[in-house]
Wavefront OBJ file of the C-alpha trace (Angstrom):
o trace
v 25.629 -16.358 21.635
v 24.173 -13.158 23.146
v 20.916 -11.906 21.703
v 21.524 -8.684 19.723
v 19.963 -5.460 21.016
v 17.603 -5.065 18.064
v 16.124 -8.531 18.675
v 15.780 -7.819 22.390
v 13.857 -4.636 21.558
v 11.481 -6.523 19.265
v 10.905 -9.156 21.965
v 10.166 -6.423 24.513
v 7.549 -4.937 22.169
v 5.953 -8.360 21.712
v 5.919 -8.962 25.487
v 4.218 -5.598 26.032
v 1.583 -6.447 23.437
v 0.981 -9.865 25.018
v 0.437 -8.219 28.414
v -2.107 -5.853 26.847
v -3.957 -8.736 25.229
v -3.931 -10.773 28.442
v -5.686 -7.909 30.222
v -8.587 -8.006 27.740
v -11.901 -8.422 29.591
v -14.420 -8.050 26.794
v -15.955 -11.531 26.231
v -16.200 -11.037 22.454
v -12.547 -10.064 22.149
v -11.169 -12.539 24.690
v -11.067 -15.489 22.277
v -9.450 -13.397 19.538
v -6.920 -12.159 22.073
v -5.934 -15.713 22.954
v -5.425 -16.561 19.278
v -3.321 -13.442 18.828
v -1.160 -14.307 21.838
v -0.316 -17.684 20.280
v 0.835 -15.946 17.093
v 2.944 -13.490 19.049
v 4.559 -16.304 21.018
v 5.555 -17.921 17.719
v 7.024 -14.624 16.488
v 8.983 -14.369 19.719
v 10.301 -17.917 19.336
v 11.461 -17.194 15.783
v 13.323 -14.097 16.952
v 14.995 -15.969 19.801
v 16.159 -18.727 17.471
v 17.500 -16.418 14.800
v 20.347 -13.983 15.349
v 20.880 -13.460 11.649
v 18.388 -13.211 8.833
v 19.130 -13.995 5.226
v 18.278 -10.880 3.267
v 16.964 -12.296 0.061
v 16.593 -15.536 -1.810
v 15.501 -14.335 -5.205
v 16.473 -14.905 -8.819
v 17.042 -12.388 -11.584
v 15.492 -14.835 -13.979
v 12.306 -13.164 -15.234
v 10.330 -16.396 -15.587
v 11.000 -17.328 -11.973
v 10.174 -13.777 -10.817
v 6.870 -13.821 -12.652
v 5.967 -17.174 -11.103
v 6.155 -15.594 -7.644
v 3.388 -13.120 -8.481
v -0.234 -13.787 -7.610
v -2.023 -12.500 -10.722
v -5.343 -12.348 -8.870
v -4.457 -10.065 -5.955
v -2.786 -6.661 -5.696
v -2.104 -3.892 -3.210
v -3.484 -0.585 -4.492
v -1.962 2.561 -2.980
v -3.044 6.099 -3.846
v -1.430 9.231 -2.388
v -2.102 12.912 -2.924
v 0.751 14.732 -4.651
v 1.304 18.390 -5.453
v -1.625 20.771 -5.306
v -2.667 20.965 -1.657
v -6.291 20.160 -0.794
v -7.209 19.762 -4.467
v -4.604 16.983 -4.819
v -6.322 15.121 -1.974
v -9.726 15.526 -3.633
v -8.292 14.228 -6.913
v -6.777 11.233 -5.075
v -10.257 10.545 -3.692
v -11.742 10.778 -7.195
v -9.174 8.274 -8.498
v -9.930 5.886 -5.640
v -13.664 6.085 -6.360
v -12.978 5.523 -10.065
v -11.144 2.297 -9.325
v -13.719 1.252 -6.705
v -16.589 1.606 -9.177
v -14.636 -0.320 -11.786
v -14.020 -3.108 -9.242
v -17.755 -3.186 -8.489
v -18.581 -3.774 -12.166
v -16.068 -6.652 -12.190
v -17.392 -7.969 -8.844
v -13.865 -7.816 -7.428
v -13.307 -7.632 -3.680
v -11.635 -4.553 -2.182
v -10.563 -4.227 1.459
v -9.131 -1.020 2.879
v -5.906 -1.523 4.818
v -5.191 2.114 5.650
v -6.799 5.475 4.914
v -5.999 9.025 6.006
v -7.910 12.126 4.940
v -7.167 15.840 4.653
v -9.266 18.599 6.213
v -11.616 18.938 3.224
v -12.414 15.221 2.982
v -9.847 14.318 0.354
v -7.319 11.503 0.647
v -3.767 11.844 1.877
v -3.113 8.109 1.558
v -5.261 5.052 0.956
v -4.016 1.457 0.779
v -6.283 -1.425 -0.193
v -6.123 -5.129 -0.959
v -7.957 -5.978 -4.185
v -8.774 -9.492 -5.387
v -9.973 -10.297 -8.904
v -9.257 -12.598 -11.803
v -6.188 -11.380 -13.719
v -6.150 -8.082 -11.844
v -2.366 -7.588 -11.730
v -1.868 -7.790 -15.501
v -4.725 -5.362 -16.044
v -3.735 -2.780 -13.427
v 0.071 -2.942 -13.246
v 0.557 -0.045 -15.681
v -1.597 2.290 -13.572
v 1.431 2.923 -11.358
v 2.793 6.444 -11.694
v 1.833 10.103 -11.438
v -1.704 11.034 -12.494
v -2.288 14.732 -13.222
v -5.585 16.645 -13.173
v -6.407 20.003 -14.721
v -9.700 21.506 -13.575
v -11.350 24.300 -11.608
v -11.385 23.229 -7.954
v -14.606 23.567 -5.971
v -12.720 25.929 -3.651
v -11.696 28.254 -6.513
v -13.863 31.391 -6.501
v -12.419 32.971 -9.671
v -12.837 30.013 -12.016
v -9.108 29.476 -12.530
v -7.864 26.095 -13.713
v -5.484 24.395 -11.300
v -3.072 21.529 -11.918
v -2.671 18.884 -9.203
v -1.290 15.367 -9.001
v -1.797 12.074 -7.220
v 0.355 8.955 -7.308
v -0.910 5.439 -7.857
v 0.997 2.252 -7.036
v -0.183 -1.237 -7.964
v 1.946 -3.765 -6.106
v 1.834 -7.519 -6.720
v 0.912 -9.875 -3.925
v 3.442 -12.693 -3.872
v 2.603 -16.405 -3.829
v 5.689 -17.117 -1.778
v 7.645 -14.263 -0.303
v 11.349 -15.100 -0.335
v 12.498 -11.690 0.838
v 13.577 -11.668 4.456
v 14.534 -8.351 5.992
v 17.063 -7.707 8.727
v 15.077 -6.563 11.807
v 17.622 -3.828 12.514
v 16.620 -2.168 9.222
v 13.045 -1.715 10.440
v 11.571 1.077 12.515
v 8.160 0.343 14.043
v 5.706 2.940 15.327
v 2.373 2.146 16.935
v -0.567 4.500 17.341
v -4.287 4.495 17.955
v -6.392 4.367 14.844
v -9.807 5.859 14.327
v -12.735 4.697 12.254
v -14.121 1.191 12.056
v -12.756 -1.717 14.010
v -14.547 -1.806 17.352
v -13.647 -0.559 20.787
v -10.249 -2.273 20.853
v -9.050 -0.036 18.011
v -9.449 3.117 20.081
v -8.421 1.585 23.426
v -4.883 0.492 22.517
v -2.289 1.377 19.883
v -3.302 -1.107 17.189
v -2.316 0.840 14.059
v 1.185 0.350 12.672
v 3.651 2.520 10.776
v 6.657 0.622 9.442
v 9.744 2.276 7.930
v 12.447 0.412 6.028
v 15.400 2.607 6.968
v 17.785 1.803 4.046
v 15.248 2.731 1.355
v 12.961 5.087 3.276
v 9.865 3.095 2.302
v 6.986 3.679 4.737
v 3.976 1.387 5.174
v 0.944 2.079 7.365
v -1.762 -0.381 8.370
v -4.839 -0.122 10.566
v -7.121 -2.749 9.044
v -7.096 -5.241 11.920
v -8.189 -4.857 15.551
v -4.940 -6.290 16.908
v -1.469 -4.851 16.582
v 0.147 -8.198 15.768
v -2.024 -8.705 12.689
v -1.356 -5.163 11.497
v 2.372 -5.828 11.950
v 2.087 -8.901 9.724
v 0.095 -6.995 7.093
v 2.539 -4.057 7.084
v 5.504 -6.405 6.668
v 3.732 -8.190 3.805
v 3.134 -4.876 2.010
v 6.739 -3.799 2.609
v 8.031 -7.008 1.043
v 5.839 -6.441 -2.008
v 7.211 -2.907 -2.320
v 10.804 -4.093 -1.995
v 10.209 -6.893 -4.502
v 8.729 -4.427 -6.997
v 11.586 -1.992 -6.506
v 14.168 -4.767 -6.954
v 12.573 -5.760 -10.258
v 12.450 -2.131 -11.430
v 16.111 -1.559 -10.571
v 17.129 -5.049 -11.761
v 18.996 -6.011 -8.609
v 18.984 -9.291 -6.727
v 19.673 -8.087 -3.211
v 18.016 -5.610 -0.882
v 21.362 -4.000 -0.066
v 21.778 -3.079 -3.740
v 18.595 -1.035 -3.786
v 19.007 2.664 -4.353
v 16.794 4.995 -2.359
v 14.427 5.670 -5.216
v 10.814 6.410 -6.027
v 10.859 3.828 -8.819
v 8.649 0.870 -8.009
v 6.433 2.715 -5.533
v 4.203 4.418 -8.065
v 5.843 7.772 -7.379
v 7.732 8.201 -10.643
v 8.709 11.793 -11.348
v 7.125 11.871 -14.804
v 3.353 11.944 -15.278
v 1.732 8.991 -17.028
v -1.757 10.428 -17.552
v -3.549 13.787 -17.555
v -7.248 14.272 -16.749
v -8.269 17.570 -18.389
v -11.807 18.419 -17.268
v -12.321 21.694 -19.216
v -11.480 19.894 -22.468
v -13.299 16.684 -21.468
v -10.179 14.687 -22.296
v -7.944 12.070 -20.685
v -4.513 11.583 -22.248
v -2.095 8.747 -21.575
v 1.340 10.145 -22.332
v 3.012 6.748 -22.741
v 0.944 5.633 -25.715
v 0.069 9.198 -26.807
v -3.638 8.504 -26.922
v -6.655 10.409 -25.620
v -10.188 9.493 -24.592
v -13.216 11.713 -24.030
v -16.330 11.501 -21.796
v -14.244 12.128 -18.697
v -17.204 11.962 -16.293
v -18.033 8.463 -17.499
v -14.430 7.410 -17.003
v -14.315 8.862 -13.488
v -17.430 6.814 -12.730
v -15.497 3.616 -13.380
v -15.819 3.062 -17.132
v -12.103 2.394 -17.590
v -12.013 -1.095 -19.146
v -11.049 0.108 -22.627
v -8.385 2.457 -21.300
v -6.843 -0.251 -19.094
v -6.747 -2.752 -21.950
v -5.005 -0.291 -24.278
v -2.213 0.451 -21.781
v -1.880 -3.076 -20.398
v 0.835 -4.101 -22.881
v 3.170 -1.129 -22.486
l 1 2 3 4 5 6 7 8 9 10 11 12 13 14 15 16 17 18 19 20 21 22 23 24 25 26 27 28 29 30 31 32 33 34 35 36 37 38 39 40 41 42 43 44 45 46 47 48 49 50 51 52 53 54 55 56 57 58 59 60 61 62 63 64 65 66 67 68 69 70 71 72 73 74 75 76 77 78 79 80 81 82 83 84 85 86 87 88 89 90 91 92 93 94 95 96 97 98 99 100 101 102 103 104 105 106 107 108 109 110 111 112 113 114 115 116 117 118 119 120 121 122 123 124 125 126 127 128 129 130 131 132 133 134 135 136 137 138 139 140 141 142 143 144 145 146 147 148 149 150 151 152 153 154 155 156 157 158 159 160 161 162 163 164 165 166 167 168 169 170 171 172 173 174 175 176 177 178 179 180 181 182 183 184 185 186 187 188 189 190 191 192 193 194 195 196 197 198 199 200 201 202 203 204 205 206 207 208 209 210 211 212 213 214 215 216 217 218 219 220 221 222 223 224 225 226 227 228 229 230 231 232 233 234 235 236 237 238 239 240 241 242 243 244 245 246 247 248 249 250 251 252 253 254 255 256 257 258 259 260 261 262 263 264 265 266 267 268 269 270 271 272 273 274 275 276 277 278 279 280 281 282 283 284 285 286 287 288 289 290 291 292 293 294 295 296 297 298 299 300 301 302 303 304 305 306 307 308 309
């Protein structure tokens, strides 16, 4: 049986990456390059031996679905919403709020991807977070967060309203979702920031698009493209799994192109009103005060009260 074009294209990309790794001369990176080449060769072998991929092996049974979730690890994704630069600054404030809370819990957070706007705010940040019982505590943070305050850039003291979206995605113990390669669009680019000289020398960062649903995942955590590919695919599967549960479907092909399950719900879940020193969760119709303390990570009580929605 002839190898389909989409598999041939993936193999060509892998071969190009292997050639780049084989040309590595830095002694410190040489050993890591050899390990990466072995992984890529395995990926290539899997592609060559598989002309058809089963889309999903999942059950609608809630108990079985819950058993697939790792309660102690999540993917946290925060994106700026409406409001221009101020939305990016609010997204940064939310990220810092969660970071400080994680510090008090001694939970581990690792940035997978981060992009900033021109004033230092966040366009998108994706992070892996590990902590005891973290998914149950954070899962209801997903949605649109709204802020009302006077931006630092506002010279007339006017209150602006901006938004940011938060998504808390479960990490899966065993990922049964397998995606048809032809549904994926891969882009590779050079990433800045930490990661050593290899990050800036070759296109190690990855942008992955699932064409049927329009879901986009970006990853630049690792120094090698192959590892970022694996991480991006892992995040995509978590997003698809979450969206399938939200839409109550058992097959990827049944998914509607929707914001549900990505943390980008159209309705707001919480408002942070700085002039009135008040945070209101619209789902349980409850407010809390001392907003500065909350933004500094004192969110345990608030999380507990919304955890059983």
